[in-house]
LOFITOR-230419 format. One line per field, with one value per residue (C-alpha): y, z, x; residue in three letters. Coordinates in Angstrom, 1 decimal. Layout:
<atoms>
py (Y,...) .
pz (Z,...) .
px (X,...) .
r (ALA,...) .
</atoms>
This chain:
<atoms>
py (12.2,11.0,9.4,12.1,15.3,15.0,18.1,21.2,20.7,22.7,23.4,26.0,23.2,20.7,22.8,23.3,19.5,18.9,21.2,19.6,16.7,17.7,19.3,15.7,14.5,16.7,16.4,12.4,13.7,15.2,12.3,9.9,12.5,12.4,8.4,9.4,6.7,5.6,1.5,2.6,2.5,1.4,1.0,5.2,5.6,3.4,4.8,8.6,8.4,6.2,9.5,12.3,10.5,10.7,14.0,15.6,13.4,15.3,18.6,18.9,17.9,21.1,23.2,20.4,20.6,24.3,23.0,22.2,20.3,16.8,17.6,19.7,17.0,14.0,16.2,16.6,12.7,11.9,14.0,12.7,9.2,10.5,12.2,9.1,6.5,8.9,8.4,4.8,5.2,8.0,6.0,4.1,5.2,9.3,9.3,7.6,10.2,13.3,14.3,14.4,11.8,14.9,15.8,15.4,16.5,19.8,17.9,15.4,17.2,17.6,13.7,12.8,14.5,13.4,9.7,9.6,6.0,7.7,10.8,8.0,6.2,9.3,9.1,5.4,6.5,10.2,10.0,13.7,15.4,15.5,18.8,18.4,20.8,19.6,18.2,16.0,15.4,13.8,11.7,10.6,9.0,7.9,5.5,4.9,3.6,1.8,0.0,-1.1,-2.2,-3.9,-4.6,-5.9,-8.3,-10.4,-9.1,-12.4,-14.4,-13.3,-13.4,-17.1,-18.7,-16.4,-15.8,-13.3,-9.6,-9.9,-8.3,-6.5,-4.2,-3.9,-2.6,-0.4,1.6,2.2,3.9,6.0,7.5,5.9,5.0,8.7,10.6,11.6,11.2,14.6,15.7,16.4,12.5,11.8,12.0,14.0,16.0,19.3,19.8,21.0,19.7,18.7,15.6,14.3,14.3,12.4,9.5,9.4,9.9,7.0,5.2,5.5,4.3,1.6,-0.1,0.7,-2.2,-4.2,-3.4,-6.8,-6.9,-2.7,-0.3,-1.4,-1.2,2.5,2.0,0.5,2.4,5.7,4.7,3.8,6.6,9.2,7.5,8.3,11.7,11.9,10.8,9.8,10.8,12.5,9.9,7.4,9.7,10.0,5.9,4.7,7.3,7.6,3.6,4.1,6.3,4.6,1.1,-0.5,-1.6,-2.6,-2.3,-4.5,-3.0,-5.9,-4.2,-6.5,-9.6,-12.7,-11.3,-7.7,-6.3,-2.5,-2.7,-1.7,-0.6,-4.5,-5.5,-8.2,-8.8,-7.7,-5.5,-6.1,-4.0,-6.1,-6.2,-3.9,-1.5,-2.7,-3.5,-5.1,-8.8,-9.0,-11.9,-13.0,-13.1,-10.9,-11.0,-9.8,-8.7,-7.9,-8.4,-9.8,-12.3,-10.0,-7.1,-6.5,-4.8,-4.9,-2.0,-3.6,-2.2,-3.6,-3.2,-1.8,-0.8,-4.5,-2.6,-3.5,-1.6,1.6,0.5,2.7,4.8,1.4,0.6,1.5,1.0,-0.8,-1.5,-4.6,-6.0,-9.2,-12.1,-11.8,-15.0,-15.8,-16.7,-19.6,-18.1,-17.7,-18.6,-16.1,-17.2,-15.1,-15.8,-12.8,-12.1,-13.4,-16.8,-17.7,-15.8,-16.4,-15.0,-17.8,-16.5,-18.7,-17.3,-16.3,-17.7,-15.3,-15.0,-11.3,-9.0,-11.7,-10.9,-8.8,-12.0,-11.7,-13.5,-14.7,-13.8,-15.4,-13.9,-15.5,-14.1,-11.7,-9.4,-5.8,-2.6,-0.2,2.5,0.8,2.3,5.0,7.8,6.3,7.0,10.1,7.6,4.6,4.8,6.9,4.0,4.2,7.9,7.4,4.7,6.5,9.6,6.9,5.6,8.7,9.2,5.0,6.1,8.3,6.2,3.4,5.5,6.3,2.7,2.0,4.6,3.2,-0.5,1.1,3.3,-0.6,-2.5,0.6,0.6,-3.6,-3.3,-0.7,-2.3,-6.1,-3.9,-2.6,-6.1,-8.5,-9.1,-10.3,-10.9,-9.0,-5.8,-5.4,-4.7,-1.4,0.2,-1.6,1.5,-0.7,-1.4,2.2,3.0,1.3,2.3,6.4,5.6,4.3,6.9,9.6,7.9,7.2,10.5,12.0,9.7,10.9,14.4,13.7,12.1,15.3,17.7,16.0,15.6,19.8,19.8,16.9,19.7,22.3,19.6,19.4,16.7,14.2,13.6,13.9,11.2,8.8,9.8,8.8,5.7,4.9,5.8,4.9,1.5,0.4,2.1,-0.1,-2.8,-2.3,-0.7,-4.1,-6.1,-4.5,-4.6,-8.6,-8.6,-6.8,-9.5,-12.3,-15.7,-14.7,-12.6,-15.2,-16.7,-15.9,-15.8,-12.0,-9.5,-8.5,-11.2,-10.2,-6.8,-7.8,-10.0,-7.2,-4.3,-6.8,-6.5,-2.5,-1.7,-4.4,-3.2,-0.1,0.0,-2.4,0.0,-0.9,-0.2,3.0,3.8,3.6,4.0,7.1,8.9,8.7,9.4,12.2,13.7,13.5,14.8,18.3,18.2,18.2,21.0,23.4) .
pz (17.9,20.7,19.5,21.9,20.8,17.3,15.5,15.3,12.3,8.7,5.9,4.2,3.3,2.6,0.9,-1.2,-1.2,-2.4,-5.3,-6.2,-6.4,-8.0,-11.1,-11.0,-11.9,-14.7,-16.3,-16.3,-18.0,-20.6,-21.3,-21.8,-24.3,-26.7,-26.8,-28.1,-25.9,-22.8,-23.7,-25.1,-21.7,-18.8,-16.4,-16.6,-16.8,-13.8,-11.7,-12.3,-11.8,-8.2,-8.0,-8.8,-6.1,-3.9,-4.1,-4.3,-1.0,0.9,-0.9,1.2,4.3,4.2,6.0,8.9,9.6,11.1,13.1,15.4,16.3,16.3,13.0,11.8,12.3,10.6,7.7,7.6,8.2,5.2,2.5,3.5,2.7,-0.4,-1.8,-0.9,-2.3,-6.0,-5.4,-5.7,-8.9,-10.4,-9.7,-12.7,-14.9,-14.8,-18.6,-18.7,-16.5,-18.0,-15.7,-13.8,-11.5,-9.0,-9.7,-5.8,-4.1,-3.1,-0.8,0.6,3.7,4.8,3.5,5.6,8.4,8.5,7.7,10.0,12.4,15.8,14.5,12.9,16.4,18.1,16.8,16.8,19.8,17.7,15.9,15.2,16.0,12.9,13.8,12.9,14.1,16.6,14.0,12.6,16.0,16.4,13.1,14.5,17.5,16.8,14.1,15.9,18.7,16.6,15.0,18.1,20.2,16.6,14.2,16.3,18.0,14.8,12.4,13.2,12.9,9.8,8.6,9.3,8.7,5.5,7.2,5.9,7.4,10.7,9.2,12.5,11.9,8.3,9.8,12.9,10.0,8.2,11.4,12.1,8.2,6.7,3.3,2.8,3.8,-0.1,-0.8,-1.3,1.4,-1.0,-2.0,1.7,2.7,4.2,1.6,1.7,-1.5,0.6,1.8,5.0,2.2,1.8,5.2,6.5,4.2,4.4,8.6,9.0,6.1,7.8,11.1,10.1,8.4,11.2,12.9,9.6,5.9,4.8,7.6,7.3,6.3,2.4,2.9,2.0,-1.2,-4.0,-2.5,-3.2,-6.6,-7.3,-5.9,-7.9,-11.2,-10.9,-9.8,-13.1,-15.3,-13.7,-14.5,-12.0,-11.4,-11.3,-8.4,-6.5,-7.0,-6.2,-4.0,-0.9,-0.5,-0.5,2.3,4.6,3.6,2.5,-1.0,-1.0,-4.4,-5.8,-8.9,-11.9,-13.9,-14.4,-17.1,-17.1,-20.3,-19.0,-15.6,-15.8,-19.3,-19.3,-22.9,-24.2,-22.0,-23.8,-21.6,-23.9,-23.0,-26.0,-26.2,-26.5,-29.5,-27.9,-25.8,-22.7,-21.5,-22.3,-22.3,-20.2,-21.3,-20.7,-17.4,-14.7,-12.2,-9.3,-8.2,-5.0,-2.0,-4.9,-2.8,-0.2,-2.8,-3.5,-6.7,-9.5,-10.8,-14.4,-17.0,-20.5,-24.2,-25.2,-29.3,-31.1,-32.5,-30.9,-32.2,-30.4,-27.3,-23.8,-26.4,-26.7,-23.1,-20.9,-17.1,-15.9,-12.0,-12.4,-9.3,-7.4,-4.3,-1.9,-1.4,1.0,0.7,-0.8,-3.7,-5.5,-8.1,-9.5,-11.5,-13.5,-16.1,-18.3,-22.1,-23.6,-22.0,-18.7,-17.6,-14.6,-13.1,-10.9,-9.2,-7.9,-5.3,-5.7,-2.4,-1.4,1.0,2.5,2.4,3.1,4.3,1.8,-0.6,-4.5,-7.2,-11.0,-12.0,-15.1,-17.1,-18.8,-20.9,-17.8,-18.2,-16.9,-17.2,-19.7,-16.8,-15.4,-17.5,-16.1,-18.1,-19.9,-23.8,-22.8,-20.8,-23.0,-24.2,-21.8,-18.7,-19.0,-18.3,-15.1,-14.0,-14.4,-11.7,-9.6,-9.3,-9.2,-5.5,-5.1,-5.6,-2.9,-0.7,-1.3,0.2,3.6,3.8,3.3,5.9,8.7,7.6,8.0,11.2,12.8,12.1,13.6,16.6,16.4,16.1,19.3,21.3,21.0,21.0,24.4,25.6,23.8,25.8,23.4,24.5,28.2,27.0,25.4,21.7,21.6,22.8,19.9,17.5,14.5,15.7,16.9,13.4,11.3,13.7,12.9,9.5,9.9,11.6,8.9,6.2,7.6,8.6,5.2,3.5,5.9,5.5,1.3,1.5,3.3,0.9,-1.6,-0.1,0.0,-4.5,-5.0,-3.0,-5.5,-8.5,-8.3,-8.0,-10.3,-11.1,-7.1,-6.2,-8.5,-7.4,-3.6,-4.2,-6.2,-3.3,-0.3,-1.5,-1.9,0.8,3.1,2.1,3.7,6.4,7.5,6.3,8.7,11.4,10.5,10.8,14.2,15.9,14.8,14.2,16.3,13.3,11.4,13.6,12.4,16.5,16.0,14.2,12.1,10.1,9.1,7.7,5.8,4.0,3.4,2.4,-0.3,-1.8,-2.1,-4.8,-7.3,-6.8,-7.9,-10.9,-10.3,-9.6,-12.9,-15.0,-13.0,-13.0,-16.9,-18.4,-16.3,-14.2,-16.7,-20.1,-18.2,-16.9,-20.4,-22.3,-19.6,-20.3,-24.5,-23.6,-21.9) .
px (27.5,25.4,21.7,20.7,22.1,20.9,21.2,19.1,17.0,18.4,14.8,16.9,19.5,16.9,14.8,17.9,18.6,15.2,16.0,18.7,17.2,14.4,16.7,18.2,15.0,14.3,17.4,16.6,13.3,14.5,17.2,14.3,12.2,14.7,14.5,11.4,9.0,9.1,9.2,12.6,14.4,11.9,14.7,15.0,11.3,10.9,13.7,12.6,8.8,9.9,12.5,9.9,7.5,10.3,11.1,7.1,7.2,10.0,8.9,5.8,7.3,9.0,6.0,5.6,9.1,8.7,6.4,9.0,12.0,10.7,9.2,11.9,14.1,11.8,11.8,15.7,16.1,13.6,14.8,18.7,17.3,15.4,18.5,20.8,17.9,18.4,21.8,21.8,19.9,22.2,25.4,27.0,24.0,25.1,24.8,21.4,20.1,22.5,24.3,27.5,28.8,29.3,25.6,24.5,28.0,25.8,23.9,26.7,26.9,23.6,23.1,26.4,24.6,21.2,22.4,24.1,23.1,23.4,20.6,18.6,18.6,17.9,14.7,13.4,10.2,9.8,6.9,6.4,2.7,-0.3,-0.6,-4.5,-7.3,-9.4,-12.4,-10.0,-8.7,-11.7,-12.3,-9.2,-9.8,-13.0,-11.5,-9.4,-11.2,-13.5,-10.6,-9.1,-12.3,-13.9,-11.8,-8.3,-9.9,-11.2,-8.5,-6.2,-9.4,-10.2,-6.3,-5.8,-9.4,-9.4,-13.0,-16.2,-15.8,-18.6,-21.5,-22.1,-18.0,-19.9,-22.7,-21.3,-19.1,-21.9,-23.7,-20.6,-21.0,-18.1,-19.8,-20.9,-17.8,-17.2,-20.6,-22.5,-24.6,-27.4,-27.5,-27.2,-23.7,-21.5,-19.1,-19.5,-16.7,-13.8,-10.8,-12.8,-14.2,-10.6,-9.1,-12.2,-11.4,-8.4,-7.6,-10.4,-9.0,-5.5,-7.2,-9.0,-5.8,-3.8,-6.8,-6.8,-6.5,-8.5,-11.0,-11.7,-9.5,-10.5,-14.2,-14.9,-12.6,-14.9,-18.2,-15.8,-15.1,-18.6,-19.4,-17.0,-17.8,-21.7,-21.2,-18.1,-21.7,-24.6,-28.0,-29.6,-31.9,-29.4,-27.1,-30.6,-30.8,-27.2,-25.7,-28.2,-28.1,-24.2,-23.6,-25.8,-24.1,-28.1,-25.6,-22.4,-20.6,-17.3,-15.3,-15.3,-12.2,-9.6,-9.8,-7.6,-5.6,-6.2,-4.9,-4.1,-4.4,-7.6,-8.0,-7.8,-11.2,-12.7,-16.3,-19.1,-22.2,-24.2,-27.7,-30.7,-33.0,-36.1,-33.5,-34.4,-30.9,-27.0,-26.6,-23.0,-20.4,-17.1,-14.8,-13.8,-10.9,-9.6,-13.1,-12.6,-15.4,-17.5,-19.6,-20.8,-21.1,-24.8,-23.5,-20.9,-19.3,-18.7,-16.2,-17.5,-17.3,-20.6,-18.6,-18.2,-15.4,-11.8,-9.7,-12.0,-10.1,-11.0,-13.8,-15.8,-16.1,-18.8,-19.9,-23.0,-24.3,-24.9,-27.4,-26.8,-27.3,-25.0,-23.0,-19.8,-16.3,-16.4,-18.1,-21.4,-23.6,-26.2,-29.1,-32.0,-34.4,-35.3,-37.2,-33.8,-32.9,-31.3,-28.4,-26.1,-23.1,-20.7,-17.8,-15.1,-12.5,-9.0,-7.4,-4.6,-1.3,-3.1,-5.1,-8.0,-11.5,-11.7,-12.2,-11.0,-12.8,-13.0,-16.2,-18.1,-21.0,-23.6,-26.2,-26.3,-28.7,-28.9,-31.5,-30.7,-31.3,-27.9,-25.6,-24.0,-24.9,-27.3,-27.3,-24.6,-22.9,-22.1,-18.3,-17.8,-16.8,-13.1,-13.4,-15.4,-13.6,-10.7,-12.7,-13.1,-9.3,-7.6,-9.3,-8.3,-5.4,-5.4,-7.3,-4.6,-2.2,-3.7,-4.2,0.0,0.2,-2.2,-0.5,3.0,2.0,0.8,4.3,5.9,4.7,4.4,8.4,9.0,6.9,8.6,11.8,10.6,10.3,12.5,16.0,18.5,22.3,21.1,19.7,16.4,16.8,15.4,19.3,20.5,21.8,20.7,17.6,17.4,18.4,16.1,13.0,14.2,13.8,10.0,9.4,10.5,9.1,5.4,4.7,6.4,3.9,1.2,2.2,1.9,-1.7,-2.6,-1.1,-2.7,-6.0,-5.7,-5.0,-7.7,-10.2,-9.7,-9.7,-6.3,-3.1,-3.8,-0.5,0.6,-2.1,-0.4,3.1,2.2,0.7,3.9,5.8,4.0,3.3,6.8,7.7,5.0,6.9,10.3,8.7,6.5,9.9,11.7,9.5,8.7,12.6,12.9,10.9,13.6,12.0,9.0,8.1,7.3,5.2,1.5,0.6,2.3,0.6,3.0,3.7,-0.3,0.9,3.8,1.7,-0.8,1.5,2.6,-0.7,-0.4,2.0,-0.1,-3.9,-5.3,-2.5,0.5,3.6,5.5,2.3,1.4,4.9,5.6,2.2,1.8,3.9,6.7,4.5,3.4,6.5,7.5,4.8,5.1,9.0,7.7,4.8,7.2) .
r (MET,SER,ALA,THR,THR,PRO,PRO,HIS,PRO,ASP,LEU,THR,THR,ALA,ALA,GLU,ALA,ILE,GLU,LEU,ALA,ALA,GLY,ILE,VAL,ARG,SER,GLY,THR,ALA,ARG,LEU,ALA,GLU,THR,GLY,SER,VAL,ASP,ALA,ASP,GLN,VAL,LEU,ALA,TYR,ASP,LEU,ALA,HIS,ALA,ALA,ALA,ALA,VAL,GLU,THR,ALA,ARG,SER,MET,LEU,ASP,TYR,GLY,ALA,LYS,GLY,ASP,ASP,GLU,GLY,GLY,LEU,THR,CYS,ILE,PHE,VAL,ALA,ASP,ALA,ILE,ALA,ASP,LEU,GLY,ALA,LYS,LEU,TRP,GLY,ARG,GLU,SER,HIS,TRP,GLY,VAL,GLU,PRO,ASP,ALA,LEU,ASP,GLY,ALA,ARG,GLU,PHE,VAL,SER,THR,TRP,ARG,ASP,PRO,ALA,VAL,LEU,ALA,ALA,PHE,ALA,GLU,ILE,GLN,GLY,ASP,ARG,HIS,LEU,ASP,ASP,ASP,PHE,GLU,LEU,VAL,GLN,ASP,THR,PHE,ARG,ARG,PHE,ALA,GLU,ASP,GLN,VAL,VAL,PRO,VAL,ALA,GLU,HIS,ILE,HIS,ARG,GLU,ASN,ALA,ASP,ILE,PRO,GLU,ASP,LEU,ILE,GLN,GLY,LEU,ALA,GLU,MET,GLY,LEU,PHE,GLY,LEU,SER,ILE,PRO,GLU,GLU,TYR,GLY,GLY,PHE,ALA,THR,GLY,GLY,GLU,SER,ASP,TYR,PHE,GLY,MET,VAL,ILE,ALA,THR,GLU,GLU,LEU,SER,ARG,GLY,SER,LEU,GLY,ALA,ALA,GLY,SER,LEU,ILE,THR,ARG,PRO,GLU,ILE,LEU,ALA,ARG,ALA,LEU,GLU,ALA,GLY,GLY,THR,GLU,ALA,GLN,LYS,GLN,ALA,TRP,LEU,PRO,ARG,LEU,ALA,THR,GLY,GLU,ILE,MET,ASN,ALA,VAL,ALA,VAL,THR,GLU,PRO,ASP,TYR,GLY,SER,ASP,VAL,ALA,GLY,VAL,LYS,VAL,THR,ALA,THR,ARG,THR,ASP,ASP,GLY,SER,GLY,PHE,ILE,ILE,ASN,GLY,THR,LYS,THR,TRP,CYS,THR,PHE,GLY,ALA,ARG,ALA,ASP,VAL,LEU,MET,VAL,LEU,ALA,ARG,THR,ASP,PRO,ASP,ARG,THR,LYS,GLY,HIS,ARG,GLY,LEU,SER,ILE,LEU,ILE,CYS,PRO,LYS,GLU,ARG,GLY,ASP,GLY,HIS,GLY,PHE,VAL,ASN,SER,ALA,GLU,HIS,GLY,PHE,GLY,THR,GLY,THR,MET,GLU,ALA,ARG,PRO,ILE,ASP,THR,ILE,GLY,TYR,ARG,GLY,MET,HIS,SER,TYR,GLU,VAL,ALA,PHE,ASP,ASN,TRP,PHE,VAL,PRO,ALA,GLU,ASN,LEU,ILE,GLY,GLU,ALA,ASP,GLY,GLU,GLY,ARG,GLY,PHE,TYR,TYR,GLN,MET,ALA,GLY,PHE,GLU,ASN,GLY,ARG,LEU,GLN,THR,ALA,ALA,ARG,ALA,VAL,GLY,VAL,MET,GLN,ALA,ALA,TYR,GLU,GLU,ALA,LEU,ASP,TYR,ALA,GLN,ASN,ARG,VAL,VAL,PHE,GLY,GLU,ASN,ILE,VAL,GLU,TYR,GLN,LEU,THR,ARG,ALA,LYS,LEU,GLY,ARG,MET,ALA,ALA,ILE,ILE,GLN,ALA,SER,ARG,GLN,PHE,ALA,TYR,GLN,VAL,GLY,ARG,MET,MET,ALA,LYS,GLY,GLU,GLY,LYS,MET,GLU,ALA,THR,LEU,ILE,LYS,ALA,TYR,VAL,CYS,LYS,ALA,ALA,GLU,TRP,VAL,THR,ARG,GLU,ALA,LEU,GLN,ILE,HIS,GLY,GLY,MET,GLY,TYR,ALA,GLU,GLU,TYR,THR,VAL,SER,ARG,LEU,PHE,VAL,ASP,ALA,ARG,VAL,LEU,SER,ILE,PHE,GLU,GLY,ALA,ASP,GLU,THR,LEU,CYS,LEU,LYS,VAL,ILE,ALA,ARG,SER,MET,VAL,ALA,ASN,HIS,ASN,ASP,GLY) .
</atoms>
């Protein structure tokens, strides 16, 4: 088939293929439930989680696919790709999933049609319209212009020199209202409680991440997490005290949850916050790690054990808002006298291969005092910190997916531009089928990821979508690794050179499956367990 004459989109068959795949996922879930424990068959659980994520991403494309031939073609390509990936997970392990070897045969013809290299090649330069309304087109244009004018010119310097994010960039985003997108209007933000809150956040995050994940795309994440935690459990006085300043960027925060011995397993947190004898506050002791943006931040959102009985797990944890002085990328030492002696907070930087600019730190607390009024929820919030943290992290997962889409979009654009201008063996490499097939698959993955993010935003605006937010994080972050890898590969040797943007995008993408919940933990402890629980309840 000619690369210029793809078949007409067949969304009916695409929907049937998705339901076939969904049935296989249900069968695998039933088989996993029979074992009585996700940990008894972690490989099946992990594969099931990613299969479920791909199926739901594909399902989210069906409405989009009905909006035109380009959109329909991208939808069919993505659905066929998701089915083929499921087939790779199944082959030779059908008994583990509780299905027959021919379980996917009903989708074979559809997959064969839409995975045809000529079809993929035909979509190499077709990205599809996003179909945003005028208001959100304006949001996209505004943040894209800022990213191109203000972020891109400094992105490479920040990455190569491991430099700090310029203050004028932070201030510029504050003036644009970035930090108030998810904060209610009554507290100085712009959130009105509808879909627009989530759409605005997703669109702005994608565009800023397209400019740089480390220099701009992640700046909204931490204010978002703290704001959601305050909204979930803060007293009215705490909301009035903190939310308006978060909305304007007057204060910036970092999140101190992870510990050297406890990553995603937050129930094991050891850092203690002991109430003072006079009840005026808490004394924090212990060490946190991977505290991103911790030096520049004005406050740390610290998850600490306020109940010394460690057998209570996450029920003994609380969140404290911990003020500090600003530092730079080299770390910081804060010291303060209080009525109980001298307290110190000391941070050392953790150098990373990518995601530079934000900087991550190991932070040691030694008798650091925090006023009682800084315990989120005050007396009613003691022991509720895990739940308040999760309220913030649920939105953080959607936001991380938006960041991944921005990184992928930038990688695709870099690869396409290079392919259109690089001549190898007398021909532009964009004319080679293999290059075009890679680009076509990238375009479908990116648009599907974007459309699923939009759908999850709609669901979360209704108070739904917690599971879907986890699914999109699992799918999109892993997909970003493939997209950026292939974008770099299209550049050949130059992709390995730091002077080309794609090398930064490649190393930045690698962090996406690690932070905001490591991929394996997310799949095993959240997605697979939820799938089994829903199966048992149903």
